[in-house]
VEXBA-83099 format. One record per residue (C-alpha): residue number from 1; residue in three letters; x, y, z. Coordinates in nm, 3 decimals, padded with zeros to 5 digits, m for minus. Example, Ala and Ser with C-alpha at 12.3 -4.5 7.8 and 13.67 -1.06 7.14 Angstrom:
2
REC    k    r       c1       c2       c3
REC    1  Ala   01.230  m00.450   00.780
REC    2  Ser   01.367  m00.106   00.714
END
This chain:
208
REC    k    r       c1       c2       c3
REC    1  Unk  m00.018   00.010   00.005
REC    2  Unk   00.172   00.306  m00.121
REC    3  Unk   00.129   00.617   00.093
REC    4  Unk  m00.058   00.979  m00.036
REC    5  Unk   00.061   01.332   00.066
REC    6  Unk  m00.175   01.623   00.151
REC    7  Unk  m00.133   01.991   00.145
REC    8  Unk  m00.334   02.231   00.323
REC    9  Unk  m00.238   02.577   00.155
REC   10  Unk  m00.389   02.951   00.305
REC   11  Unk  m00.574   03.094   00.049
REC   12  Unk  m00.723   03.428   00.222
REC   13  Unk  m01.078   03.370   00.235
REC   14  Unk  m01.050   03.004   00.137
REC   15  Unk  m00.863   02.675   00.233
REC   16  Unk  m00.718   02.446   00.002
REC   17  Unk  m00.634   02.088   00.025
REC   18  Unk  m00.451   01.868  m00.227
REC   19  Unk  m00.355   01.521  m00.252
REC   20  Unk  m00.072   01.390  m00.474
REC   21  Unk  m00.236   01.272  m00.728
REC   22  Unk  m00.368   01.609  m00.837
REC   23  Unk  m00.686   01.609  m00.613
REC   24  Unk  m00.798   01.912  m00.490
REC   25  Unk  m01.019   02.014  m00.222
REC   26  Unk  m01.150   02.385  m00.136
REC   27  Unk  m01.299   02.497   00.150
REC   28  Unk  m01.483   02.798   00.148
REC   29  Unk  m01.662   03.041   00.356
REC   30  Unk  m01.735   02.953   00.727
REC   31  Unk  m01.713   02.623   00.716
REC   32  Unk  m01.687   02.487   01.019
REC   33  Unk  m01.686   02.092   00.962
REC   34  Unk  m01.471   01.965   00.737
REC   35  Unk  m01.549   01.601   00.627
REC   36  Unk  m01.303   01.395   00.480
REC   37  Unk  m01.336   01.055   00.295
REC   38  Unk  m01.014   00.874   00.427
REC   39  Unk  m01.086   00.537   00.236
REC   40  Unk  m01.140   00.217   00.380
REC   41  Unk  m00.794   00.102   00.592
REC   42  Unk  m00.582  m00.174   00.489
REC   43  Unk  m00.478  m00.433   00.703
REC   44  Unk  m00.180  m00.429   00.929
REC   45  Unk   00.198  m00.448   00.776
REC   46  Unk   00.443  m00.704   00.884
REC   47  Unk   00.697  m00.534   01.135
REC   48  Unk   00.993  m00.373   00.991
REC   49  Unk   01.387  m00.521   01.078
REC   50  Unk   01.574  m00.394   01.367
REC   51  Unk   01.856  m00.191   01.294
REC   52  Unk   02.069  m00.496   01.416
REC   53  Unk   01.911  m00.702   01.218
REC   54  Unk   01.967  m00.471   00.915
REC   55  Unk   02.345  m00.459   01.012
REC   56  Unk   02.394  m00.836   01.038
REC   57  Unk   02.209  m00.836   00.701
REC   58  Unk   02.454  m00.557   00.563
REC   59  Unk   02.729  m00.802   00.662
REC   60  Unk   02.813  m00.723   01.017
REC   61  Unk   02.922  m00.964   01.213
REC   62  Unk   02.890  m01.034   01.598
REC   63  Unk   02.628  m01.078   01.866
REC   64  Unk   02.411  m00.738   01.957
REC   65  Unk   02.646  m00.606   02.180
REC   66  Unk   02.912  m00.593   02.012
REC   67  Unk   02.688  m00.377   01.730
REC   68  Unk   02.575  m00.137   01.997
REC   69  Unk   02.981  m00.094   02.082
REC   70  Unk   03.033  m00.080   01.737
REC   71  Unk   02.812   00.243   01.719
REC   72  Unk   03.063   00.393   01.944
REC   73  Unk   03.305   00.629   01.743
REC   74  Unk   03.659   00.709   01.959
REC   75  Unk   03.698   00.997   02.127
REC   76  Unk   03.731   01.266   01.960
REC   77  Unk   03.996   01.599   02.032
REC   78  Unk   03.939   01.837   02.304
REC   79  Unk   03.753   02.118   02.181
REC   80  Unk   03.906   02.455   02.249
REC   81  Unk   03.789   02.627   02.591
REC   82  Unk   03.480   02.819   02.538
REC   83  Unk   03.519   03.206   02.670
REC   84  Unk   03.428   03.227   03.035
REC   85  Unk   03.053   03.358   03.083
REC   86  Unk   02.919   03.597   03.284
REC   87  Unk   02.876   03.582   03.662
REC   88  Unk   02.608   03.459   03.789
REC   89  Unk   02.393   03.641   04.087
REC   90  Unk   02.496   03.570   04.388
REC   91  Unk   02.253   03.283   04.560
REC   92  Unk   02.051   03.286   04.881
REC   93  Unk   02.271   03.212   05.180
REC   94  Unk   02.178   02.832   05.313
REC   95  Unk   02.104   02.721   05.696
REC   96  Unk   02.333   02.650   05.905
REC   97  Unk   02.443   02.262   05.901
REC   98  Unk   02.462   02.119   06.207
REC   99  Unk   02.747   02.126   06.441
REC  100  Unk   03.021   01.871   06.304
REC  101  Unk   03.246   01.631   06.515
REC  102  Unk   03.548   01.743   06.750
REC  103  Unk   03.843   01.743   06.541
REC  104  Unk   04.151   01.616   06.628
REC  105  Unk   04.423   01.807   06.812
REC  106  Unk   04.672   01.936   06.591
REC  107  Unk   05.046   01.937   06.634
REC  108  Unk   05.188   02.231   06.864
REC  109  Unk   05.267   02.549   06.647
REC  110  Unk   05.626   02.702   06.649
REC  111  Unk   05.667   02.971   06.970
REC  112  Unk   05.546   03.298   06.793
REC  113  Unk   05.784   03.596   06.897
REC  114  Unk   05.744   03.804   07.219
REC  115  Unk   05.531   04.030   07.214
REC  116  Unk   05.640   04.380   07.379
REC  117  Unk   05.546   04.375   07.778
REC  118  Unk   05.178   04.502   07.897
REC  119  Unk   05.101   04.813   08.154
REC  120  Unk   05.130   04.737   08.449
REC  121  Unk   04.760   04.605   08.598
REC  122  Unk   04.589   04.764   08.925
REC  123  Unk   04.775   04.572   09.258
REC  124  Unk   04.497   04.274   09.345
REC  125  Unk   04.371   04.259   09.685
REC  126  Unk   04.596   04.041   09.939
REC  127  Unk   04.575   03.718   09.923
REC  128  Unk   04.529   03.488   10.179
REC  129  Unk   04.862   03.371   10.360
REC  130  Unk   04.998   02.996   10.224
REC  131  Unk   05.037   02.749   10.455
REC  132  Unk   05.380   02.707   10.599
REC  133  Unk   05.686   02.527   10.377
REC  134  Unk   05.892   02.275   10.455
REC  135  Unk   06.201   02.372   10.615
REC  136  Unk   06.468   02.370   10.336
REC  137  Unk   06.795   02.236   10.331
REC  138  Unk   07.082   02.442   10.526
REC  139  Unk   07.281   02.613   10.263
REC  140  Unk   07.690   02.613   10.199
REC  141  Unk   07.872   02.861   10.452
REC  142  Unk   07.918   03.213   10.242
REC  143  Unk   08.256   03.343   10.205
REC  144  Unk   08.398   03.570   10.478
REC  145  Unk   08.357   03.934   10.428
REC  146  Unk   08.535   04.215   10.401
REC  147  Unk   08.614   04.364   10.796
REC  148  Unk   08.436   04.653   10.851
REC  149  Unk   08.589   04.993   10.974
REC  150  Unk   08.637   05.021   11.349
REC  151  Unk   08.329   05.088   11.546
REC  152  Unk   08.312   05.416   11.789
REC  153  Unk   08.433   05.391   12.160
REC  154  Unk   08.148   05.256   12.332
REC  155  Unk   08.065   05.398   12.725
REC  156  Unk   08.220   05.237   13.004
REC  157  Unk   07.948   04.973   13.186
REC  158  Unk   07.845   04.973   13.559
REC  159  Unk   08.120   04.753   13.804
REC  160  Unk   08.050   04.415   13.789
REC  161  Unk   07.992   04.206   14.125
REC  162  Unk   08.291   04.062   14.307
REC  163  Unk   08.298   03.705   14.215
REC  164  Unk   08.344   03.430   14.445
REC  165  Unk   08.710   03.361   14.591
REC  166  Unk   08.884   03.094   14.356
REC  167  Unk   09.010   02.798   14.480
REC  168  Unk   09.295   02.749   14.725
REC  169  Unk   09.626   02.705   14.463
REC  170  Unk   09.892   02.425   14.517
REC  171  Unk   10.174   02.477   14.660
REC  172  Unk   10.414   02.605   14.496
REC  173  Unk   10.824   02.441   14.486
REC  174  Unk   11.055   02.501   14.766
REC  175  Unk   11.274   02.779   14.721
REC  176  Unk   11.668   02.761   14.718
REC  177  Unk   11.884   02.730   14.981
REC  178  Unk   11.992   03.088   15.122
REC  179  Unk   12.369   03.146   15.227
REC  180  Unk   12.474   03.083   15.574
REC  181  Unk   12.463   03.366   15.852
REC  182  Unk   12.763   03.504   15.988
REC  183  Unk   12.912   03.388   16.374
REC  184  Unk   12.838   03.608   16.675
REC  185  Unk   12.908   03.518   17.017
REC  186  Unk   12.703   03.688   17.240
REC  187  Unk   12.758   03.665   17.657
REC  188  Unk   12.482   03.495   17.881
REC  189  Unk   12.419   03.798   18.086
REC  190  Unk   12.364   03.558   18.364
REC  191  Unk   12.745   03.505   18.352
REC  192  Unk   12.757   03.135   18.141
REC  193  Unk   12.884   02.991   17.867
REC  194  Unk   12.843   03.234   17.594
REC  195  Unk   12.671   02.997   17.311
REC  196  Unk   12.727   02.988   16.925
REC  197  Unk   12.592   03.087   16.606
REC  198  Unk   12.356   03.283   16.511
REC  199  Unk   12.107   03.351   16.807
REC  200  Unk   11.923   03.692   16.892
REC  201  Unk   11.985   03.799   17.272
REC  202  Unk   11.741   03.727   17.502
REC  203  Unk   11.589   04.084   17.649
REC  204  Unk   11.483   03.850   17.926
REC  205  Unk   11.770   03.714   18.087
REC  206  Unk   11.640   03.365   17.933
REC  207  Unk   11.846   03.136   17.678
REC  208  Unk   11.889   03.291   17.351
END
């Protein structure tokens, strides 16, 4: 069954319908209903071949998957970079997302330079006395300092009380023998024999 073509042409106040066999239908005026006799519909024709079946008929060898893969050509060269488009308007600020989990502690950064000394702040209140600390170890004896200048003469102090008598000292050694005395003969006043040797005269007439 051959196909036919209808051409509808607007001719101002009329509509002309032409067929490819030369037939022509003209509608004039205010016709609102168009009735066309399309003839009796013919029977359903047989299903046509698929593109894969046509390719096999033309000599393709392989299954349908291979045929589909063969339709993909090689990667073409990268096209030139297009011009940068104009910047679009800024979109609205999105809603704040939920708080993320705590991240791991990063490595300690390098020590920064010492900043300038700040102004001295006001004195704070007196703090409570702290507990007495343990006695520290005795420190090493320091070097003897230089002798200071002579101080002024102090006033004479009051007379102290007499102290108790000390113990008797030990007996001294015997002194050396003295020289012999001169011999003097004395006459007894009573007429007796005078004695010899160092003696004193008895004034009372007794024995010297």
